[in-house]
C-alpha positions, -999 to +999 in steps of 0.1 A: +461-106-066+441-089-092+407-103-105+410-139-116+404-150-152+376-173-161+357-168-129+385-184-108+388-173-072+422-176-054+413-207-035+395-225-063+404-246-093+384-245-126+384-275-148+381-270-186+371-300-207+388-306-240+371-299-273+378-312-308+378-276-322+411-261-330+419-229-311+423-197-331+436-163-324+400-149-322+385-176-300+413-195-282+401-226-263+415-257-248+416-285-274+436-317-280+446-319-316+462-352-327+484-354-359+492-391-351+474-419-331+506-420-310+495-387-295+468-405-275+495-427-259+507-395-242+475-375-236+441-387-224+413-378-249+392-368-219+419-348-201+406-316-184+427-284-182+427-269-147+434-233-137+456-233-106+458-196-099+458-162-117+469-126-111+502-127-129+514-105-158+538-126-178+548-160-163+579-179-171+605-202-156+584-229-139+602-255-118+585-281-096+600-286-062+593-322-054+605-317-018+581-289-010+552-298-033+550-265-051+560-247-083+585-219-086+573-194-112+589-162-126+568-132-135+588-111-159+565-080-157+559-081-120+597-086-114+594-115-090+599-152-084+570-169-065+560-202-051+527-215-065+509-242-045+484-267-059+456-251-039+463-217-056+483-200-029+511-177-041+541-166-021+567-141-034+602-154-028+623-129-046+618-094-061+642-090-090+641-074-124+628-096-152+636-132-141+631-158-168+641-195-170+650-217-140+660-251-128+674-269-098+711-279-099+723-314-089+722-303-053+687-291-055+696-254-054+674-231-074+691-215-105+675-185-122+683-165-152+682-128-143+678-106-173+682-072-157+714-084-140+725-101-173+735-129-150+730-165-138+721-165-102+715-191-074+685-184-051+682-196-015+648-206-001+647-173+018+651-153-014+688-143-010+708-149-041+744-152-054+755-141-088+772-171-104+782-156-137+776-124-155+805-121-179+823-142-205+857-133-219+855-100-200+822-089-216+787-088-201+764-116-210+734-106-231+702-117-212+704-153-200+671-169-209+667-206-202+687-232-183+688-270-178+709-294-158+731-316-179+741-353-174+776-343-164+763-321-135+770-288-153+743-263-162+736-253-198+719-220-207+710-199-237+720-162-239+700-143-265+694-106-266+656-110-262+655-092-228+686-070-231+680-040-208+669-010-228+697+015-231+724-011-225+748-023-252+753-059-264+789-066-256+792-102-269+791-103-307+769-133-308+739-150-290+753-181-275+748-214-258+770-219-226+781-245-202+784-234-165+801-253-137+791-251-100+818-224-096+802-202-123+830-209-148+817-206-183+825-223-216+810-212-249+796-241-268+779-226-299+771-193-316+753-207-347+717-197-338+700-163-344+680-164-311+687-194-289+660-199-264+645-230-248+669-258-240+665-295-230+684-328-228+672-362-241+666-388-214+698-408-225+718-376-223+733-378-258+712-351-274+708-314-266+677-296-280+677-258-284+650-236-299+658-209-323+629-185-318+636-162-347+638-191-372+607-208-356+626-241-354+640-267-329+676-277-334+695-307-320+731-313-312+750-345-303+762-342-267+792-359-250+817-349-223+804-313-220+807-306-257+781-303-285+785-309-322+767-316-354+740-290-349+710-297-373+673-291-377+651-313-356+617-299-363+600-267-375+567-254-362+538-239-382+528-202-384+506-183-361+508-164-328+535-179-305+566-198-313+593-221-299+602-209-264+599-232-234+608-269-240+607-302-221+611-339-228+592-369-215+608-403-205+600-417-239+621-391-256+593-371-270+599-333-272+573-308-260+577-272-272+556-241-270+543-229-304+514-214-322+482-221-303+498-241-275+523-269-269+536-289-299+546-325-293+573-342-315+586-378-313+623-384-311+626-383-349+610-349-351+575-360-363+547-338-351+524-360-330+499-334-319+492-301-302+478-292-268+459-260-277+456-236-248+432-208-239+461-185-231+495-182-248+522-201-228+558-191-228+570-221-208+558-251-188+572-278-165+566-314-153+552-315-118+533-333-090+548-362-071+551-385-101+559-358-127+530-367-149+513-333-148+523-304-170+521-270-154+517-243-181+527-207-177+500-187-193+504-149-195+483-142-165+475-177-151+490-210-142+473-241-157+478-278-152+470-309-173+474-345-163+492-367-188+496-404-195+534-402-198+559-392-172+582-363-177+620-365-178+633-342-151+671-338-152+675-324-117+660-356-102+678-379-127+712-363-120+707-354-083+737-357-059+733-366-022+750-345+005+763-309+003+785-298-025+822-300-017+837-266-010+805-247-018+777-233+003+747-257+003 
């Protein structure tokens, strides 16, 4: 592990108090910026940002394992998937080129998007993996980016060209949104976005949110029976460094999205409630800890956490199945 940021050592945790000063590109700092009084129903005004660990190059794909009490994290530049423990310990699980988004499936198996492989993979606890899907209609996928478990038990992922391997050709003539069954069978759902990225379901399961990074906006679809329709604008972020990438939802239906300065929070109608300004750009984040009321942020070099007043909606616990999957390796 290289030298830690902000004076953090590998075994320590540094707490950073909130300020009322808005973060800027020149002097980024942790701040809680409310656009509505409803923001304080979700975030404590006195919340303190904690640095869990450092030494990464570009973190992504955080997934909290409630059974093991740790966070899976992808490092796109260090080409690895690691376990990050609350005390700051880091264990490399898998070395693989440019891993990105991740989730658990309904049987609590880790699913990763593998950009270099241009594939969706399933990763065992010992780091061995199986390729679930890498082609559609006979053509290679672009570079699968983010993935979420749906209410029907299928996995839904975005496939932009953001991490298309240099020197390789785009074979699909679009950047799509896909549905994937346990067997790896794919179904194309939509091709109406320039760069589909972060993806999340509403708690009632009848909405699918997808970020369009190039357009700087969050779009929403009506969802039912494995199909999406009526794609429309949900919210648009402001200008500045950073944009819509990782996205999560809380149990009240509020949508949390990475954006300029930090994490933007929108109510179910798309109204901007406030922003969690961070000291380091975050590409993604995840709900964690035993009660899923802590947000773990993937900064570029460090992992941070912040306790919230609201509980996160976590599909892989809401839609979990007991027992081994029929006809498939657990």
